[in-house]
N, C-alpha and C positions, 0 to 999 in steps of 0.2 A: 458408404455410410460414415458419417463423421464420428470421431472418438468423442468421449465425454468432454475432454479438454478443448477440442476444436469447436464443439457445439457451444461451450461456455464462452470461448473467445468470440465466436460468431455472434452470440447473443449480446455480449458486452459491447462489441463493436456497433451493433444495431442501436443499443442504448446511447452510446456516444454520438451516433449520427442522428439521434432523436427519432428513430424509426421504432417506436415502441410496439407496434403490431408485429413486426419481424422478431423483435426481442421476446415478445410473449410466445410466439410460435416456437422459438428455440427453448424457452423455459418449459413449455408444454411437453416437448420431446424429452427434456431432461427429467421432468416429473414422471412421464411414462416409464422411463428407465428405472427411476427410483422405486416405482411400484413393482417392477419385475425383479429388483435386487434390493430388498429391504435392509439387508445387512451391510450394504456398501456405503459406509459413512462418508468417505471422500466425495462420492457422487451426490449424496444428499446435501452435504455442505456446499458443493458447487451449485446445486439447484437453488438452495436458499440464498446464496450470494447473488445469483442472477435475478431472482425474484425481488430481493432487496434493492438491487440496482434499478430495476424497472420501477418499483414504487417510488424510489428517491427521484428519479427523472420525471415522474408524473406529479411530483410535488407532495407526495404522501410521506412526509419525513418521519412521523411517528411510526407508521406502519412499516416503513423501511427499516428503521432502527430496531423494531421488534423482530423482524425477520433476520437481520444480521446478528442480533443477540442470540437467536436460536442457532445460527451457524457457528458462532463463537463457542457457545456452550457445548455443542456437539464436537467441535474440533478439540476443545480442551478435555472432553471426556474420552476421546478416541484419537490421541496424538499419532501422527504418522510414524511408522517404523523406519521407513526409508529417509535418509537425510534430505532428499529432494522434496520440495513442498508438494503436497497432494492434499487438497486441490492446489492448482497452480497459483492461485491468489490466496494467501493466508487470510482467514476471516477477520482476525484482529486488525490486520493492515487495511483491509477494505473498510472496516468500521471506522478506523481512524480517519481515513480519507473522507468518509461521509460526514463525520462529526466536524471536520475542518471546513468542508464546503457548507455545512449548516451553520457556521459561525460559532462553533463551540470549541475554541482553540484549546482551552484548558483540559477538557475531556479528551480531545484528540491527542494532546500531548501524553496524557496518562495511558491512553490506548496504544499509541506507538511505542511507548516505553515497555508496555507489557508484550507487544508484538516482538520487540527486539530481544526479550528474554527467551522467546520461543525460537526465533531465527536470528541469532546475533549477526550484526553487521549487514543485514539484508538491505541493499541500497534503497529500495522503494520505501522501506520503513524509516531508514535514516533520513531520507528526503522529507518524508511526512513529519518527522520529529523536528527537523530544521524549520519547515514551514510553520508548524504549530508555534514554535518559539517566536519566529519572526512576526506572525500574525498577532501574538500576544504582546508584542513590543519588547520581547526579551532578546535583543539583538546580539549580545555577546554569546548567549547560549546557542542561538541560531548559528552563529559563526562556527562554533565548535563542531556542530553536526554537518554543516556545509563542508568544512574541512575534511571530516571523516568520509563524506560522500566522494570527495575528489580523490581519496585514496583508493576507492573502488572503481569509480567511473572516470575515464579520461577523455572519452570521445566528445569533442566540442559540439558535435551535432545533436547530442542528447540535451533535451530541454533542461533537465536537472543540472547538468554541468554548466551551461551558460547562466542559469539562475544562481548557482552557487558562486561562480566567479564574479558575477555582478554584485551579489550581496557582499562578498569578501572584499571587493575593490572599494565599496562604499563604506563598510563598517569595520574593516580590518580583518586580518587573518591571512593565511596563505591561500593563494588562488591555485596552487598546484602547478604553476608555470615557471617555477624557479625562484620567484620572489617569495620572501617569507617575512611577514611582520609579526611573528610570534606564534608558531604552531603550539597548541596547548595540549595535544593528545599523545605526546611521546614520539612524534615523527619529525624529522627535519624536512627541509624543503624538497628533498629528493624522494620522500616517501619511505625512507629507511628509518628503522627504530633508532632512537638516540638515548 
């Protein structure tokens, strides 16, 4: 039997592969578990996140945003005690990603900023904030967050790393490869505090 986290990852992978029937099956299993464990808030948040992702992929943007708002509200009302994210995908981060994909860069930016208050320096939220600024044409601000991302992620195989390095090579800033055209966040080109 899959854990709740594995079932969510399975369902989200199905969404990303556009297999919504499979994603709905995973969501139905999560929903059954929610009915058996009504006080398990991380589980309910996870289920709402998957349901929201399914609706978004089906083109039901407003319904999707309504579900993710439920997940956000529940996560804010019941913050995790453990420092590790539970659920594995913070609801505010997922909402920011959805808003960005829906063409709402300003709302996405605000959502990622709120997400980073909950989980400071979380790379996926930093990447979302950088993308929000870039999409809105705020290229200097985007550079600041792409630089921050490169302090956390260095593996060039990660899409976010290559995206950050490309942005910084075009619009300026440190690409984290030893060259520095003006790090703005208190780090030198070696990633040490200055």
